[in-house]
N, C-alpha and C positions, 0 to 999 in steps of 0.2 A: 549397589544401591537399588532397593524394588520399584518395577516402573508400576507409574499408576497401573490399575488394571482397563481394559475394554470398555467398559461401560464408563467410565470416568472421562473415558480421550475425546468419545462421543456422545456430551454431554453440551448444553450452548455453550459455556465459560471454553475455552480451550486453555487450559490448567498446566502447560506442558513446560514453559520452557528451561526454569529452573534444572526439571529432573533430567527431559534429553540430552542438555549439552554433554550429562555424567557421564554418557555413553559413548565412547570414541567420538563425539561430539558433532553425531550425525543427525540430523531432521528430524521427527520423525512423529513432529507433532501430529497430531487429528482434529479436527472441526466437522460439525455438519454445513460450514459454509460452503457454497457452490465452488469446483474451479475457477480459480484464478487466472489472468495470465502470467501473474508471478509467480505462482506455486507451478505453471505446468513448464517454467522457462529455470527454473532453479537449477544451480548447478551447471546449466548451458553457459560456456565462457563469451564474452562478447565476442570475442575472435570469433566463434563458431556462429555465435547469432548473423555475424556479417555476412560470414562465409555465406549462409543460408539464403540472404539477402542478396547477395550479391550473384547466387544461383540461379537466383527466383528473376532476376534484373539479365540476365545473361552475363553478369561481370562489366556494365557499362555504366560506365560514372554520371554519362550523360542521362541517361533513365530513369538513373537512382534519382537525380536535382528534378528530372521529368516527375517521378512520381510523385515524390517529394512537395513538389507544389499541385499535381492535382489532388491528394492530398489533403491538402493547405482551402484548395477550389472546392474539394467536396465540404467541408468542416463549413467553411465563409457563405458559400452558394445556397447550400440546402438545412442547415441548422437542424438536422435531426430527420428534416424528411426524408419519405425513401428517394434514394436515388432512379430506381426504376420502382412498375408496380409489384412486380414478381419477382422473387429474387428463388432462384435454385443451385446447388450444388455447381449445375453446370457452366454457373455464371463464372467460376472462381479458376485459376489453371494452375500447376505445378504444386500443390498441397504438399509441404513439408508437415511430420508431424515433429514439433518443439514438447510436447510434454503429455502425461494421461494423468486423471486424477478420480477420484471415487464416481464420478456422476457423466466424464465423456473426456473428450480430449481436444488439445487446441494444435491448430495449424498454422502454419506459415503462409499467407497466399496470397495469390494474384488476381485481382479482377480484371476479364479480358476485353472488357470494351477501354478501360480508362488505364489498366496499366496498376493501378493504385493498390501499393503493397500491404496487408493488414494481416491480421491476425481472427484467426478463423474460432473461434468455441463453440467447438459441438456435445449438444448434452443429451445422454438418452434418455427419453421417456420413461420407458419403465423404471430404470434407478431412483426415478425424480419420486414417481409413484410408489414406490416401495419406502422409501424415506421419504414420505411426505413432505417434501419440501417445494411442492407445487406454488403453494401462494409466496413462500419466499421468493422463487426466482422469480414470478411476477413481479413483486413486489421492488427485487436489486431492477430488475428490467425497467420498471414504470420510473424510477428513481434516476437510475443513470440516464434513460436515454434524454431525461431533462439537462442535463449537463451539457456547456460548453463554454471550456476555460483551459487556459495554456497551461493551467499545474493541476489539470485532472485530465484522467485518460478519458479518449471519445469514445463512445459508442454510437457507430455509424447507424445501425439500423439491425432487425432480428426478422426470422423467416422458419419455418419449421416444414415436418415431411411428415411419414404416415410413422417414425420410427425416432426420429431426431428433435433437438431445438437449436436452430443457429442463431451466435449471437457476432454481428461484424466490430470487432476492436479495434483501435488504432494502435500499430505495431509499435511498443520502445523500443528501438535499438541499443541502447543504454544497457539493457538489463535491467535487475530486479537491487533495489539498495541493500536488503540483506548480502548478497552475494558481493556485491563492489565492499564493502565494510569486512565482512569477512575474510577479501583478499586486498585490503589498505595493509599498509605498513603498520606493524603493532599492529591490527583490527582494531583502527580508529580513524578517524581522519581531522588533518589541521583545525583550527576553531575557526580560523577565515572561511575552508569549505563545509564547516559545520554550520557558517551563521549563513551562508544562502543557501544551503540544504534546507535551515529552520524559517527562512522567508520564503523560498516556494512554497512549502508547505502550509504557514499561513496563510500566504495568499489561495490557496485551495480552499481551504478550510472557510476562510469568511466568505467564499463566494457558495459552497454548499451550503452553509449555514442560512446566506441567504435568501435558501430558497427551503429554506424551513427545514432542512436536512439535519442531521445528525449520525455522522460516521457511525463510530462506534465499535468500530476495530482498526483503529492506525497503527501500523504494525511496519518493521523495514520491510517486511514480505508483500507488504501492501504500498510499497512505493517504489513506481519503474522509474527508468531513468530514459531521455529521449538523447540524441543523439548529440547536442551542445551540452549535455547534462544539467537541464532541467530538470525538477523533479516533478510527476503528476501521480496524482492520489487515485487509487485504483483498487477493485474490489469491494461491490457495495451491498456483499450478503445478509450484514448485521444493520446496515443503516436503515434508519427510519424517518419518516415525513412526518412533521410531528405540529403542525400549525400552533397548535399551544404551546409549544417550547419544551413540552415535560415527557419523558417515559418514563417506563417501571422496568421492562424489560430488562435481564440480566444477561450479559454478554459481553463477550470481548477476550481478550488472552489475559492470564492472570498476571505479568509482570507489566503490563501495561494499564491495568484496571487503577481509576480513580476512587478518594476514599470513599464516595457515596456508593460506586456501585460495589464495591466491597461491602459495603454497609448494609446494601440492598434498598437504599435510598431512591426515590425518584431522581433523576438526571436530567441534564437540559444539555444544548450546544457547549458549553463551560467542562463537558466532560469532555471532547474531542482537545482544548486549549489544556488542561491536564496531561495529554496524551502526546502533543507536543512537545509538553518540558521533559518529558522522556526521555522521548526520542534524542533533542537538543544534547540532554546528556550521555545518552549513547553513542550517539555522532563521534563525541569526545571523551567518554569513558570506555568504550568499543563494549558495553551493557548497561543493562539499563539498574537506574540507581535503587532499586529493591530487592531486586532478584535476594533470594537465600536457596537452602538447599532442600527448603520443603515447603511446599506451599503455607502450611500452617505460618511459619517464621517470616515468608512474604508477605501474607495478606499483617498481619502483626504489624510491619513494619507500614507497609502500604495506609492503613486505618491511622496508624500514629506520627503519619507524614516524616518520618524516621529518616531523612536526608540526611548522605554523606557524601563530603569530596574527601578523597580518598589521595592522598601524594602521592600513590603509585597507582598504576594499571593494575585491576583486579584480572587480568587474565595474562598479565606481561612485569611482576610486580619488581623487574629489574628496573624499570620505563617510569620516568617519571613525569606528570599530570602538567604541572605546571601551568594549572588552570589561571586564566586571567580574572579580574574582579568584575569586568562587562560579562562574561560568559558563566559567570557566579549570578550575579542579580541578574540577569533573566531569567534562567535557571528558578530561581527562586519565586519570579515572578511569576510565572507558569504553572509552578508547584506547591499552591495555595489550597490550603484546607478547605477553607468557605469559596465555593463556583463562583461566588459573585466578585472574590477579593482577585482572579485570577487577570492579569494584564491580555485587555479588549485585543482580539487579533489584527483588527486595523490601526490598532500603533508597534504593532511587531517592525513596520517599515522604519519608522522614526526611532527605532532604540539607538542611541550609541554604539552603542556594540555590532548591532547586524549593520548599522551604514557606516561603519568602520570600512567592513569588510568587504560590502556587496557594492559599495561604490566603484570600485578597486578592480572589481574580481578579485579570483585568487586563484592560485598555483594547485 
């Protein structure tokens, strides 16, 4: 299969998942979105991340608990305000590289004075200027800095020097949802786990929308997991603050596009609700519902809301899905053609399927 050319991969819309899965299932997707913690840690096993964290803490479980408590104290006490007036790289110790992207590098580091473990994203100014994404970075930082919710990755602060811009982010030791899904049995989750993950994302989105922000690029790569397996929404590179409630910019990732985006129509916060339905489906089936061999075919199915519930897993054709009515009904409530008809996020916790699984936890 012929891959999309370089120019296509660098457009606003990340069009890649269906294509790149055909090439040894290697994730080669490109986007002009800024380097996220998820993209930086992709492919690093949770055990390796834990080892890094242990090395920074001197393998001291008590120190780890203390650092976690300090992190929560920082979140609660400062609520996004600077901890000190002038951050410098000298404030951080034992930085270990987690990953490198187009615009910079992400490090796992420890703040010297408090012992707080965090992810430090270092972006190269020259690269940002070269690709003319300074405004996008400023918007991402302005939006993310306002966020304070258990289901949203926390941005503590940011600073800069002559060559770099540094963003201080909460470290999510559970890693990226995409990796967890890829390593799950039959590359899918149980309905119980899918329900609780869906509930977490819905809670984070409901909070984000309360601040008049639309995320616009939800996908497993942009969902991180805490130590206790709570989902946190990350990467606000394509988010927009829109008090009017509507936007027209074409952006996102092909398999997760809502019909209004695919049709180049104005969109509102219900765009994210559609994507939540895509994620819920993918958690259970192992791939998005409208994924096809070509972009044209995928777009056609999205525009027509050609939703199918296969009897067998698309990637493991000998494994039967056995989807319950509750899961099917909730996915259908999210994936409505008319944005106004989609299930309000505030009603997700009360949904019978969600309540059944999440009130008792999952295995």
